N, C-alpha and C positions, 0 to 999 in steps of 0.2 A: 495565596495560590495553593490549591490542593496538591498533595503528593500522591501520585498513583500507587507507588510501592507501599506506602504506609496505609492507604485506604483499602487496598486489595492485596494482602500478602498471599503467599503461595497456597495457604490452606483456606483461603476465602475467595473463590472465583466470583467475579462480577457477573451480573446478568447483562444482556444486551441493552436493556433500558438504563442500567446504572452506567454503562460505558457511554451511552448517548448523553446522559445527564452530565457526566464528567467532562466530555469533550465540548458540549454545548455549542455546536456549530452545525448548521443545516446541511453542510456538505457531507457530513458523516453518514446520515441516513440516505442521502441521494447516492453516494458512492456504493454503499452496501446494497441498496435496492437495485442499482444498475448491475453489479456483479451477480447477484442472486438471480435476477431475471434473464440477463444476457447469456450467462454461462450455465444456468440451471444448476447452481451449486449452493450449498449451505455453508455458513461460516463455521470454523472450528476454533474453539478457544483453547489456548495453550499458555502455559507459564514457562517463561524462559529466564534462565539465570545469566544469559549472555551479557557480557559487559557492554556490548554495542547499544542495547536497549532492553534492560531487564524488566521483568514483570509480565503481567497478562497481556496477550496480544490476540489478534484475530487473523486466522489464516484462511486463504481461499486457494483450493486446488481443483484442477479439472483433469481427469484421466491420469492422475499421478503426477501431473506437472503443476508446479507452483505458479499461481497467478500473481499473488502478492501477499505480504504480511502487513497488517495494520497495527500501529502502536498508538494507543490513546495518549493524548497530551491535553493539558488544560487549554481549551479554546481552539484546538486543531488536532490533527492526527498526522502521523508519519506513515507513508506507504513505502515499503521496501519492495522494489521491483528489480529482479535479477535479469540482466541482459546477458544471455549466453552466447557462445560462439556462433550458433545458427542465426541469431537475431542481430549480431553486432553490425553487419554491413547495413541492414535495414534501419537500425537505430541511428547510425552515423548519417545516413541519408535523411532521416526524419528530423534530426537534431536542429538544423537551421530554422525549422518551422515551429519549434518549441520555445517556451519562454527563456529569457536570459538566465533566470534562476536555475531552471532545469539544465540548461547548457553548462552552467558552472558546476552543478552537482555531477554531471556526467564527466566533465573534464577532470574534476578532483578525485573521482572514484578510481582506485587502483585496480588494475587488471590482474586477476588471480584465477588460475585454471581456465583461462579464456573467458572469464565472466567479469562483469562489473555489477556491484551491488549498489543500487541507487536508493538513497534514503531521501525521499521527497516530502517536504512539509506541505501538507494539504490544508491550506488556510485561505485560499481564494480560488476563483473559478479557473484561472490559468493553470495553476498547479494541479487542480482536479482533472482538467482536460488532458494535460501532459501525461499524467500517470495512466489514464485510461488508454491513451494512444500507445504508450509503451507496453502496457499489458496486452493490447491487441496484437502486437508484434509476436508475442510469445504464443498466444492461443487466440484464434479467431472465435468470436462469440457465436453461440448456436442460434440466438435470436437477436434480431436488430431492435434495440430499445433506444428510444429517443432520450437524450440526456438533458 
């Protein structure tokens, strides 16, 4: 299994194509295409030394508000979606409609400054759909794109 940090250290940023090849999961392109088209935003590549998930990641923001941060993994990716105080009630209402895995991540996430940081493994269609529904709570898309 390839090691993301070893393949792409801080001084060697990956291209989008290299990230896609590393992840090797069709949900990656589908997720990015949806965010780019629906929110009319471009991905921003950043290097993080954060112990939570170090290395190169892909961030999406709209009007200064974070939509999500994506972390490449071998065979899948992690979507960090922050649920703030404004979205908390809506997220709790939506939760029973989401997958059991997402419900467990939500329950396990500690509340800090009125927020929950959800690290969702996007490895199948259910986690893909769950992440997009949670992102929509934060910011409504500009354009309706079929997923």
